[in-house]
C-alpha positions as CSV (number, residue, x, y, z in Angstrom):
1,M,63.5,165.6,93.1
2,I,64.4,164.3,89.4
3,D,65.3,165.9,86.5
4,H,65.3,162.8,84.3
5,N,61.7,160.0,83.9
6,N,63.1,157.1,85.3
7,Q,63.4,155.0,82.4
8,E,66.3,156.1,80.9
9,E,68.0,152.4,82.0
10,Y,64.7,150.3,80.5
11,L,65.5,151.8,76.4
12,D,67.5,148.6,74.8
13,P,65.4,145.9,76.1
14,M,67.3,143.3,74.6
15,N,70.7,144.0,76.1
16,Y,69.0,144.4,79.1
17,D,68.2,140.8,79.3
18,L,71.5,140.0,78.6
19,E,72.9,142.2,81.6
20,F,70.0,141.0,84.1
21,G,68.5,137.7,83.3
22,G,69.0,134.8,84.7
23,E,68.2,135.3,88.4
24,T,66.4,131.7,88.6
25,D,66.3,131.8,92.4
26,K,64.7,134.9,92.2
27,Y,62.2,133.0,89.8
28,E,61.5,130.3,91.2
29,F,60.7,131.9,94.6
30,F,57.9,133.8,92.8
31,L,56.7,130.6,90.9
32,Q,56.8,129.1,94.2
33,L,54.6,131.2,96.0
34,A,52.4,132.1,92.8
35,K,51.1,127.5,93.7
36,K,51.5,127.8,96.8
37,Y,48.5,130.2,95.8
38,P,47.0,129.4,93.0
39,G,45.1,131.5,90.5
40,H,45.6,134.8,87.8
41,V,48.6,136.9,88.8
42,L,50.4,140.1,88.1
43,E,53.4,140.6,87.3
44,L,53.8,145.0,88.1
45,A,57.1,147.2,86.5
46,C,57.2,143.6,85.3
47,G,59.8,145.3,82.2
48,T,60.5,141.8,79.1
49,G,58.9,139.7,81.3
50,L,61.9,137.9,82.3
51,A,59.9,137.2,86.0
52,T,56.5,136.9,84.2
53,L,57.5,134.4,81.6
54,Y,59.5,132.2,84.0
55,L,56.6,131.7,85.4
56,A,53.9,131.5,82.4
57,E,56.1,128.8,81.2
58,R,55.8,126.5,84.5
59,G,51.7,126.7,84.1
60,V,50.3,130.5,85.8
61,R,48.6,132.3,84.7
62,I,50.0,135.6,85.1
63,T,50.7,138.4,83.5
64,G,52.7,142.2,83.6
65,V,52.1,145.4,83.7
66,D,55.0,148.3,83.1
67,I,54.9,152.0,81.1
68,V,57.7,151.5,79.0
69,E,57.0,150.8,76.2
70,P,60.2,149.1,75.2
71,M,60.1,147.1,77.7
72,L,56.7,145.7,76.7
73,A,57.1,145.2,73.6
74,Y,60.2,143.0,74.0
75,A,58.2,141.0,76.2
76,R,55.6,139.9,74.2
77,V,58.2,139.6,71.0
78,K,59.2,136.7,73.3
79,A,56.0,135.5,74.8
80,K,54.9,134.9,71.1
81,E,57.4,132.4,70.8
82,L,56.1,130.3,74.1
83,S,54.0,127.2,73.9
84,V,52.4,127.7,77.4
85,E,48.5,126.7,78.7
86,F,48.5,130.1,80.0
87,P,50.0,132.8,77.4
88,A,50.9,135.4,79.8
89,E,49.5,138.8,79.0
90,F,51.6,142.2,79.3
91,L,49.7,146.0,79.6
92,E,51.3,149.5,79.2
93,A,50.3,151.6,82.9
94,D,51.6,152.6,85.6
95,A,51.4,151.0,88.4
96,R,49.9,153.8,91.1
97,T,46.6,154.1,88.8
98,F,46.6,150.5,86.6
99,E,43.2,149.5,87.0
100,T,41.3,146.4,86.1
101,D,38.2,143.7,86.4
102,Q,40.4,141.4,86.9
103,R,41.1,140.8,91.1
104,Y,44.4,138.6,91.6
105,S,45.1,136.1,94.0
106,M,49.3,137.0,94.4
107,I,50.7,140.4,93.5
108,Y,54.7,140.4,92.9
109,L,57.5,143.2,92.0
110,T,60.3,142.7,91.6
111,G,64.6,144.0,90.6
112,N,63.3,145.7,92.9
113,A,61.1,147.6,91.6
114,F,59.3,149.5,95.0
115,Q,62.2,152.1,95.1
116,A,61.1,153.5,92.3
117,F,58.3,155.1,93.7
118,L,60.2,157.8,95.1
119,S,58.0,160.0,97.4
120,D,55.1,159.0,99.9
121,D,52.5,158.9,97.6
122,D,54.1,156.7,95.1
123,Q,54.2,155.3,97.5
124,Q,50.4,155.0,99.2
125,A,49.8,154.9,96.0
126,L,51.4,151.8,94.2
127,L,50.0,150.0,97.9
128,Q,46.0,150.8,97.5
129,T,46.4,150.2,93.6
130,V,48.0,146.1,94.7
131,Y,46.0,146.0,97.3
132,N,42.3,147.0,95.0
133,L,43.0,144.3,92.2
134,L,44.0,141.5,95.5
135,E,41.5,138.7,95.8
136,P,40.5,138.8,100.0
137,G,43.5,136.7,101.0
138,G,45.7,137.7,98.2
139,I,49.3,137.9,98.6
140,F,52.0,140.6,98.1
141,A,55.1,140.0,97.5
142,F,57.9,141.9,97.1
143,E,62.2,142.9,97.8
144,M,64.0,146.3,98.3
145,R,67.2,147.0,99.2
146,N,67.5,147.2,102.9
147,P,69.5,150.6,104.1
148,D,70.6,150.0,107.4
149,G,72.7,147.0,104.9
150,N,74.1,148.8,102.4
151,D,76.3,151.9,102.2
152,L,74.8,154.9,101.2
153,S,78.0,156.9,101.1
154,D,79.1,158.7,98.0
155,E,80.9,157.0,96.1
156,E,83.3,158.1,92.6
157,E,83.2,155.5,89.6
158,E,84.1,152.1,90.4
159,S,83.5,149.1,88.6
160,W,80.7,147.0,88.2
161,G,80.9,143.8,86.8
162,T,81.1,143.4,82.4
163,F,78.6,141.4,80.8
164,V,78.4,140.4,76.9
165,D,76.0,142.3,74.3
166,V,74.0,140.8,71.7
167,D,76.6,141.4,68.8
168,G,78.8,139.0,71.6
169,V,80.5,142.2,72.7
170,T,82.1,142.0,76.4
171,V,80.8,145.3,77.4
172,K,82.7,147.0,80.5
173,V,79.9,148.5,83.5
174,S,81.1,150.9,85.9
175,G,79.1,153.7,87.5
176,T,78.9,156.7,90.9
177,Q,76.6,156.7,93.0
178,T,75.3,159.8,94.9
179,Y,72.6,159.4,98.2
180,D,70.3,162.3,99.0
181,A,69.9,161.5,102.7
182,E,67.1,164.3,103.5
183,N,65.0,162.8,100.8
184,Q,66.0,159.1,100.9
185,I,66.9,158.4,97.5
186,M,69.8,156.8,95.7
187,H,71.1,158.7,92.8
188,W,72.8,156.0,90.1
189,V,74.8,156.6,87.3
190,T,76.5,153.7,85.1
191,I,78.6,154.1,82.2
192,R,78.8,151.5,79.6
193,D,81.6,151.4,77.9
194,W,81.6,148.9,74.7
195,G,85.3,150.2,73.7
196,H,84.8,152.0,70.3
197,R,81.5,154.2,72.6
198,R,80.4,154.5,76.6
199,T,77.1,155.0,77.0
200,T,75.3,156.8,80.4
201,S,72.3,156.2,82.1
202,R,70.1,157.5,85.4
203,I,68.6,156.0,87.9
204,A,67.0,156.8,90.9
205,C,66.1,154.7,93.6
206,R,64.2,155.4,97.3
207,F,66.2,153.5,100.6
208,T,62.6,153.2,102.5
209,D,64.1,151.8,106.4
210,V,62.0,148.5,107.5
211,Q,59.7,150.4,110.4
212,S,58.8,152.6,107.4
213,L,57.9,150.7,105.7
214,Q,55.7,148.1,108.6
215,Q,54.0,151.1,109.4
216,L,52.5,151.9,105.4
217,L,52.4,148.6,105.2
218,D,49.8,148.8,108.4
219,K,48.8,151.7,107.1
220,Q,46.8,150.5,103.8
221,G,45.8,146.9,105.1
222,F,48.7,144.5,104.8
223,I,49.7,141.5,107.4
224,V,53.2,141.0,107.0
225,E,53.6,137.6,106.9
226,H,57.7,136.0,105.7
227,Q,60.6,138.3,105.9
228,Y,63.3,137.2,104.2
229,A,66.8,138.3,103.7
230,N,67.8,136.1,100.5
231,W,65.7,134.2,98.0
232,D,66.1,131.2,100.3
233,H,63.9,131.8,102.6
234,T,67.1,132.8,105.0
235,A,65.6,135.1,108.1
236,F,66.0,138.8,107.8
237,Q,68.2,140.5,110.3
238,P,68.6,144.3,110.6
239,S,71.7,143.9,108.4
240,S,71.0,142.2,105.3
241,P,71.2,144.2,102.1
242,M,68.5,143.2,101.0
243,V,64.2,142.5,102.4
244,I,61.9,140.8,100.7
245,S,58.8,140.9,102.5
246,V,55.8,138.2,102.1
247,C,52.5,139.9,102.9
248,K,48.4,139.3,103.3
249,K,45.7,141.4,102.2
250,G,44.1,141.8,106.0
């Protein structure tokens, strides 16, 4: 299906934060949800803890789990710099097999992390983990790109933007995309150009249609309470580029 470990995008955590951080509207969405369902919160595929630590700074008791050690190491460094009532805990584990005696009032994934689970078996294993770890009536929230709201055609290299790295250098970001329709997997190659050097990284994401997603959630025992098109709670439409699902453990 893929010939790499799907972790190449996550080996430079400090620059990752500079390129992808600052999505306050998203962090606020999960914060308000956590306040509505108070208790212990779990973020799966937490990365460097961008969302995790935002919630921790605002009084949420939260644990982050990820499989990529460099991202977790940086998350722990950032966590130590905070003075909060409930320090965030970061654990290295695979979300498909993570087990603990702790039960959570809310579990979430973000950064389109659900799409990193590339097969039916992977998706079902993830959802089983979430279901097992939620308290009765607990909430599961996550977003993914909607295949009916995105251009899945193959694309040659095009500009994707810029960011300023840890040394103050403006980095040009471009990339290509190739879609495997049979397996519903988009293959992106990201090229970052510092002027004096260029790097490439690969990532694969599965595009699950909303109807199939509904069937997956139903099968696992989740009740879909809300689906939104963006973080301001705009109602989801079939052509929306993103779908945010808020589900309750049935």
